[in-house]
Structure formats: structure tokens, C-alpha cells
N, C-alpha and C positions, 0 to 999 in steps of 0.2 A: 246414247248409251242404252243398251238393252236392259230390261229389268233384272236379269240374272247376271249381268256382267260383273258386278262387284261381289258376287256370291263369295261368302267366306270372309270378306273384309268388313262388311257392315256390322255384324254382331261382334266381331273381334274388337273393333274400335270402341264399342260401348262397354264390353267386358273389361278391357284394359283400364278404361276410365273409372269404372266401378271399383276394380281391385286397387288402383292407386289411391282412391278415396278411403280405402279401408273397409269397404262394405262387403257383404256376403250374398247379395241378391240384386236382381234387376227385374223390373216389371215394365211391360210395354202395353199400353192400353189406349183405346180411342176416347178422345174428349174434344168435342166442339170442332171437328174438322181436322184434328191433329192426332198423331200418335204421340202420346205423352210418355217420356222415358224417365223412370224413377229408380234411383239407387236405393237399396234397402239394407239396413243394418238392424237386425233383430226385428222389433216391431215399429221401427222408425223409418220413414221413407222421405226422400226429398227429390224434387225434379232436377234433372241434369240436362234435359233437352227435349225438343219436340220436332217432329217432321210432319209437314203437310200430308194428310192422309191419302190424298189422291196423286201424290208425286211418284215419280219413278223410283226414287230412293226408298220411299215407304213400301212400295210394291216389292222391291228387291229384298227388303228387310223381312216383310211378312213371309215371302217365299222361303227365305233362308230359315226363319224361325219354324215355319210349318214343317220343313224337311228335317229339322233337328228335334222336333218334339219327341219326348220319351226316349231320347238318346243322350249320350254324354259327349261333349266337345271338350277337347283338351286345348289349353292355351298356356303359353309360357310368358311370364312377365318378370323381368329382372332376375332371370335364372331359376325361378320357382315355377313348377308346373301346377296349374289349377285345373279342376274339372268343373265344367258348367253343365247342368242338366236342365233342359228346356221342358216346360209343361204348359199346355194350353188349357185355358178355362174360360167360362162364360162370364161376362161382366156387362150387365144391363143390355143384354141382347147382342152383344158384340164379342168376338173372339179376342181374348187378351192372352198375354204370355208372361209367365214367371220363370226366372232362371235362378237356380240355386248355384252358388259358387263355393267350392271347397278346395 
């Protein structure tokens, strides 16, 4: 599978999970060889997954997030349309991503 082959599906899978948990944000950040995926609700966050940082899946996710930064992605979950806005930021010398969901 090529790195971009799942483009559009990687982030959608995580956004759906976050929305179903009732959260309004998602962060993806490097920690100890993994991309840590955290659901955010207000000021509270909890881990919902991790992907080995050097895997094809992580590369595809990074590529997708990078292409969506400062843009809005629309996603429909159970008949409701949500808008997700991706923002890149620096975290301990690594690029991390924060996604606001409205």
C-alpha cells in the first residue's frame, strides 16, 4: 500500500471516533517512536490510539494532515455535518497537529 493510498480515510476514521465520544478536538503528536492520538474535550484530553511513527499508516496520516492544515474538512456522522479545522504547531521540536471540531 502506498503512503497516500488511504488519503481521506485515515483522518476521517479518527474524527468519527472523537465525535462519537462527544469530544470537540483531536491532537496528534510524536512521543517515544509513536504518533499519539488524543481526543480533546475542553481542557481535558485522553489517549485513543497510537501509530508507530515510521509506519506507512503514520506517513499517510501526516501527509493528509499536512495537506489539510489551515483548511476545513467536512465530515458527516449520523446525519450531522461537522467541520474540522486542522492546525499544525511545534511541540518539543516536532510538528504536531490539533484539529478543532464544530
